[in-house]
N, C-alpha and C positions, 0 to 999 in steps of 0.2 A: 615731672615732665607734663607739659600742657598738651594733652592729646589733640585738642582742637587745632593746635599749631601745625600738626602734620597733615591736615586736610587742605588741599589746594585745588584750584581750578585745573581741569584737564581737558584733553581733546580725545576723540575716539582713537583707540589703538588701531594701527594699520596692519596688525598681524593677528593670527589666530593660532592657538596652541593645541596640539593633540597629545593626550596622555595615553600610553600603552599599558597593558596589564602589568608589565614589570616596572611601572612607574617612570620609565623613560619619557621625556617630554621633547617635542619638536615644534618648531615655530616657522610659519611662512606667511606671506601676505594674505589678507582676507580674500576669500574666493578661490584659493588654490585648490586644484583637484586632489582628492585623496590619493589617486594613483601617483601623483608627483611626490607627495610625502613618502609613500612607501618605496618608491624607486631610490630615495636618498637614505633609506634606513637599512641597516644590516639585521636580518632576521635569521634565527636558528629554528626553522620550522620544518617538519617532515614532508610538507607538500606545498605546492604553489599557492599563493594568495589569490583568491578569486573575488572577494568582497570584504565587507567589514560590518560589524555592529557598531554604530555610532550613537552614543547616549541611549543605548537600549533599543535602537531601531536598525533594521537591516538596510544597508545602503550599497549602491554600486560603487565601483572604483572611480567612476566619472563624477561622483558627488562632490560638490564644492563646499569646502569647509569655511563657514562664515563666522563661526564663534568657537571659543574654546570647547573642546570635546573630549569625552572618554571614548577611546577607539580600541576595539578588539578585532584583529585580523581574522578573516574566515578563509579557510583553505579547502583544498579538494578532499581533505579528510573529514570535513564537516558536512552534515546533511544539506545545509543551505548552500554551501559552496558547490557540492555535487549537482544539486538541482540547477544552479545557474550555469554550470559547465555543460551539462547535458542539453539544456535549452539552447545555449549559444551554439553548441555543436550541431544541433538539429537545424538551426537557422543557416549555418554555414553549408551543410549538406544540401538543403533545399535550394539555396541560392546557386550553388555550384551545379546542381542538377538542372535548374532552369536555364543556365547558360550552356550546358553541354547537350541536353535533350529538351528543347523548349516545349515539346508536346507532352512531356511526362508530368504527372502530378503525383507527389509523394504523400502517402498517409502514414503518420507515425502512430503505431498501434499500441504496443505495450512493452514493458521492460522484462528482461530475462536476467536470471540471477548471476550469470558470469560477467555481467556488465555489457549489456547490449539492448538497443531499442529495435524491436521487430518492426520493420517497415514494409509497405507494399507500394506498388506503382500502379497508377490508373491512367487510362488513356493510351496504353500501348502494352505489348507483351512484357513479361518480367525481364529485368535486366540480365544479360549474360555476365559471366565473370569478367570478360574483357571490358564490357560497358561499365561495370562497377569500378574497375581499375581506372578507367578514364575519369569518372566522377571523383574518385579519391585523389587522382593526380591534380585535378583542378582545385580540390579542397586544399591540398598541400601548397600549391602555388599561392593561394589566397592567404594561407597562414604565413608563408615566407614573406609575403608583401606586408604583413601586419596591418591589414586594412581596418580602418575605423568602423566601429559599430555605433551608429548614432541613433537618436530617437527624437520624435517630434509629437507633440500633442496637437491633434487636429479635431475640428468639429465632427460630430457623429455623421452629419449629412455627407461630408467630404469622404469619410471612411466608407460609408455605404456606396458612394459612387466608385471609389477605388476598387472595392471588392466585386461590385457588379461588373465592372469593366474586365476584371480577371476571371469572371464566371465562378467565383467562390461562393456558391449558394449557401454552403454551410456557415460561412462567416456572416453573410447577409441575414440569414435566419436568426443567428445568434444575436446580432446587433438590434434586432427588432425588440428584444426584451431589455435592452440597455437603458438604465435609468439616468446615468450621467450623460451630459450633452457633449462629451468629448471621448476620444480614444487615443491611446498612446501607441504609435507604430514605431517599430525599429527599422533601421535602414542599414544595408550592407551593399556597397557598390550601387548597382541599379535595382537591387531587390528591396522591397518594402513590405512588411508583414506585421500582423499582430501576434504577440507572444505573451502568454499569461505569466508574468514574472520578470525578474531582472536579467540582465545580460552582462558579459564581460565587455570591457571598453574597446577591444580590438581583437582581430583574429589571431594575433601572435600568442595569445594566452592558450590557444587550442592545439597544443602540441601532440597530445596523446589521443589517437583514434585509429580506427580501421573500418573499412567496408568489406563485409564478407557474405558470400552466398549462404543462405540458411533455409533449408527445405525448399518450398516453392518460391521463396522471396529472398530477402537479405536482412542483415542486421547492421546497424551503426554501433560499433563497439567503442566503449569508453572505459577508463580505469575505475576500479572499485575503490571505495573509501578506505578499505583496509590495506590496499596496495595502490596508492594513488599515482604511482609513476609507471605502472605496468598494465599492458593490455593482455588480458588472459586469453587462453585458447577457447574458442567457442565450445560449449557443451550442448549436446543434442537433448532436447526435451520433447520428444514426439508426442507423448500423451498430453502434456501441458499445452503445447502449441495447438494440438487438435481441438482441445476444449475451448481455448481462446477463439480460434478461427470459426468454430461451429457457432459460438455465441454471436460473434461479429456478423456472420452470415444471417443468422436469425434476426438480428436487429435491423439489418438492411431490408430483409423481406417485410418486416413490420413497419418499415418507413421511419425508424427512429435510430439512425446510426450515430447521432451526436446530440448535444444538449439543445442546439437550436431547433432541430427536428422534434425533439421531445416537447419543447415549449410550444411549437406549432401544433403538435397533436393535442395538447391541452386546450389551446385556443380554438381548435376545431371540434372540441367536445369528444375526443377519442380516448381520453385518459382511462375511463372505465374499461374499454376494450384492451388497452395496453396492459393494464394491471391484471385483468382476468387471463389474458393469454400468457403473460409472464408467469403467473402462478400455475397455470395449467402445464407449462413447460417444466416447472419444478416437480409437480406431481407426477408427470409422465416419467421423468428421470428417476425419481425415487421408486416408483412402482417397477420400473425396469430393473433397478439394482436389486430390489427384493425378489423379483422373479429369478434373476441370475443366482442369487443365494439359494433360493428354493430348489432350483435345478441341480445345484451342487450338493445339497444336503441329502443325506446325513454325513457325507464325507467332510464337508465344511462345518466345523463346530465353533469356530472363533471368527468374529467380525471385528476388525480394528478400524476405528475412525479417528483420523488425525487431521490437523490443519492449524494455521496460525490463529492468533487471538481474534475474536469478533467475527469469525467465519460463519457463525450460526450452527455450530456442531451440535449443540444441545437440542435445538428444534429438529435438526435433520435426524438425529438419533431417534427421537420420539416418533417422527413421521415414518421413519424406516421400520421401527418396531411395529407400528400399526399395519403397515403393508405386509410385514412378515406374518403377523397374526392372521391377516386375510389369506395368506398362503398356507395356513395350518402349522406355522412354526412359532414356537414360544420363545421370545427373547428374554434374557436375563442380563442385567448390566453389572459390571464390575468397575469400580473406580480405581484408577492407577494411584491416586493420592493415598489410598489406604495401604499401599505397599511401600511407602517411603521408609527409608532406614531411620533409626532413631537419630534425633537431631545432632547429637555429638559425633555421629558417624557420617554426617553429610559432607560430601566433598566441598572444597572451597575454590572460589574463582581466583583470578589473577590479583584481585584486590584484597584477598583474604576473607571475603564474605562468603556465607553459605551459598552454594550454587544449587538451588532447589530445582532448576530446570535441567540439570545434568542427568543423563541416563543412569549414572551411577549413584544418584540420590535415591534410586529404587532398589529394593531387595529383589534382584532378578531371580535368585535361586528360589526364594519363597514364592514369587509370582508364577514361575514355571511349574513348581510343584503343585500349587493350588489348581492351576489350569489342567494339568495332567490328571489329577485326582478327580476333578469334576467331570472331565470327559470320559473317565472310566466308570462313572456312576457311583463314586464313593461319596460318603458323607464328609463334608468339609466345614470347618469353622473359619470363616473369613476374618481377616484382620480389620481393625478400624483404627485409623490414625487420629490421635488426639492432638490437635494443633496447639492446645494450651500447654500441655505437658511436654510436647515434642517427642512422644513415644507411641508405639503401637499398643493396642489393647485388643482383646478378643471381641469379635463382632458376632453377627448372626451365623447360624449353622444351616447349611443347605445341602440338597442333593438334587441333581438334574438327571433327565433321561434323554433318550435319543430324539425326542421331539423338540429339544431346546437348542438354541445357539447362544453363545456368550458374546455380548457386545461390550467392547472395551473402548472407551473414549479417552484420549490423552495425546499429548504432543509427540510421544515416541512411537505411536502406532505404526508408522511406516519403517521404523528402524529394525533391520533383521536381527540385531543383537538383543532386542527385547525378549524374543522367544526363541533363543538358539536351540532349546531342547525339544521343540515341537516341530513336527513335520510340516513343511510348507503346504502340503495338500489339504491340511486341516484349516488353513487360514484364508481369509478374504479381507483385503485391505481397501478402505475407501478414503481418499484424500478429499477434504472439503475446504474450499476457499472461495472468497468473493472475487472472481476473476473478471472484473468489469472490462468491457470493451467500449464503454460509452465515452467518447472523446468530447471535449469542449468543441473542437473543430478538427479539421484535417491534421493540423500541426500541433495541437495542444491536447495532450492526453490527460485523463484522470487516473493517477496511479492507484493500483489496488490497495496499497497500504493506506491511502487517504480515505478511501471508502470505509475500510475497516476501522480506522481511527475515529471517523465521525460516528460510526455505529457505536463504538466503545464509549465515547464521550456521552452520547445520549443515554446509553444503558447504565453507565457507572453512577450517574447522578441520583436517580431514584432507587436503584436496586443495590448499590454498593456504598452509597453515601460519599462518593468521591466527587470533588469539584473538577471542572475542566482543567484547572491548573495541576491538580494531582495526577490526573490521567495523562496529561501531556508530559509531566516529569517522568513518569514510568515508561512512556512509550518507547524511548530509545533502548531501554533494557529489554523490553518485550521484543523489539525488532532484532536485537542481538541474539536473543535466545532462538528466535525462528530461523535466523540465518545459520545458526550452528546445529540445531537439533531437528529442524523440520524440512527446510527447503532442500538440503542435500539428498533426502530420501524420498522426495515426492514421486519420482518416477517408479518407485517400487509398488505403487498403488495398483490394484487390479482395476480400479475405476476411479475417475475423478468426478466429483460433483461440484458444479459451479453454483454457488449460493447467491451470486449477484442478481439483483433485480434492476432492470433498466430504469425504473422510475424511482428508485429508493431515495436518492439524494434530494429529490424534490419533496419527498415526505419528511425526510430527516431534517431538512433545512430549518423549519420553524422550531423544532426541538433543540437543535444545536446552537442556533444563533444567540439566544439569551444566555446560554452557558458560556459560550466563547467570549461574549461581551463583558463577562465578569472577571476575566483574567486581568491581573494587575499590570498596568503599563510599565514599560522600561524593564521588563523581565524577558528572559529567553522564551518562556512559555507564551508571552504576549506576542512575540514575533511569529510564532507558529500559529497562534489563534488568529492573528490578522491574515495570515496566508490562507487559512481555511475559510475565514469569513469572505475573503476576496473571491475565491472560486465559487463559493455557494451563491454569491450574488447573481451568477448567470442563470440560476434555476428559478422558475416560477413555482411557488409552493403548491403542493397537492394535499388535499385533505386526507387525514388518516382514516376517516370514516369509510373510505372505499376499500380498505385493506382487509382481506379475509382474516378470520380469527385464528387460523392455523398457519398463517404465513410466517416464514422465517423472520421477516421484518418485525413481527410482533414480539420476538425475543428482545428487541431493543427499544421499541416504543411502548410496549405494554399491551395488555388486552388479549394475550394468547389463551386460547382454549386448552392448550397443552401444558400450561404451567403446573398443574397438579397431576398430570398424567404420569403413571408409574409403569415401567417396563413389566412389572409383575402383575399388572391389573388382570383380574379374572383367573389368575393361575397361582397366586401367591401361596395359598394353603397347600398346593400340590408340591411346592419345592422347598418351603421353609420347614425346618424341623424345630419345634419348640422344646 
């Protein structure tokens, strides 16, 4: 056969094909919207489709297919899909509120674990339940009408005029640091606003939501990824909300309630002041916690410290131990990892893999026995877990007296089942997390999980040898563990310590960007890297030279004076038995 004879002159194909993960292929005229494809395809998916990955890039359903493409639907059960849904839902709520109560201004503050955005209203008293019901009714009318959500790229000068006219000073300040000469605004009816990230194409996609009174304000409820078609009952988190709101109030007093104001503080030469006051606030809180423990000692003999990954628990524990020593109390640390069961006895997860984050991966009986013996003044040989062999070995032998407290750091510290054999009067629990209240602007928040993820990417590279790609791959598993073993027990804490620092993302930015830029294109990790790089663009970098050497941030960027600090410093010979 003459191969050359099969080659012939052709003209551009007038159609574009999409290939789904199951290898089904569909064809439509070039330029057809992805939404049109999906409406013609039968899917067997557990949740509504919200967006798609097209050739390794996240795209909205309004995206026009102009060439043959590999397409993977993104649903409400995916993190990207949930972010798009919540963002679109917030736009719907804010637009409906502007139409119902024109003088009201909504601030979207932070997320709550049951599936809710904690919001506050400015320019008027808090909404009553009847007023919230009116806003929700308007939202449902707009959903029923399936109103189009459009977008337009406009020059930055035009965007500034638009937000100045609406008196959105937060957005005006933010745009002063904008390096690009344009901004993309989304439109819904008469509403037009900036939102950091993609949207659904129309309000008809936003079927699941509720507005509910919550404490002094209200929550915008949405389904969770695990149950994407259900709105859960609100759960009260009084301690968590109090910590969030206290920090938000402090930022407003300092004049840095959002990223634009933080950038303006830097331009005005106030960054050293912001850093010093932020660090002083941490020191004040840690000293107060140590004083509380001292007041309760010797009845309190055990201090548990828990929180999600990259919360700064290690530095917090060391700074707390220093404050305890200043109060005449000698801390000694125990590692939960040393009480892991032998590897063959480790429980397995739904996939059949070892579940090292399960509470039952610990030998609870041994752990409780060791704690009780130590508190009774007995000599105890601690276990040491050998991660190479997967089994426990004998460790150091110690004895403590009434001047000591035992500090235990680990993800299960808030779980009552961890120490079921020990009286609650002997315990003091501290929940540590980076509960950031720093919004990009009134309507665009910085999730706490993003702050912790950037911290971890920056720390993992030099100290654990992980690339940003490896950290991003592991992050979903880390978040799953926190949702199962940490967040449900956070309100059991005696006190919550907010490890967030209002300035930290401006410091972390130059550390994180080179690592994120190394993530390979057309991968799922690259989509997440692009998202993080995009929101970091809003921050003007701050030099790490201004950061104190005992700061929690030093745990991630390096240079901490506490790196080699031991809880046993100055007292080791007293408690160790050779």
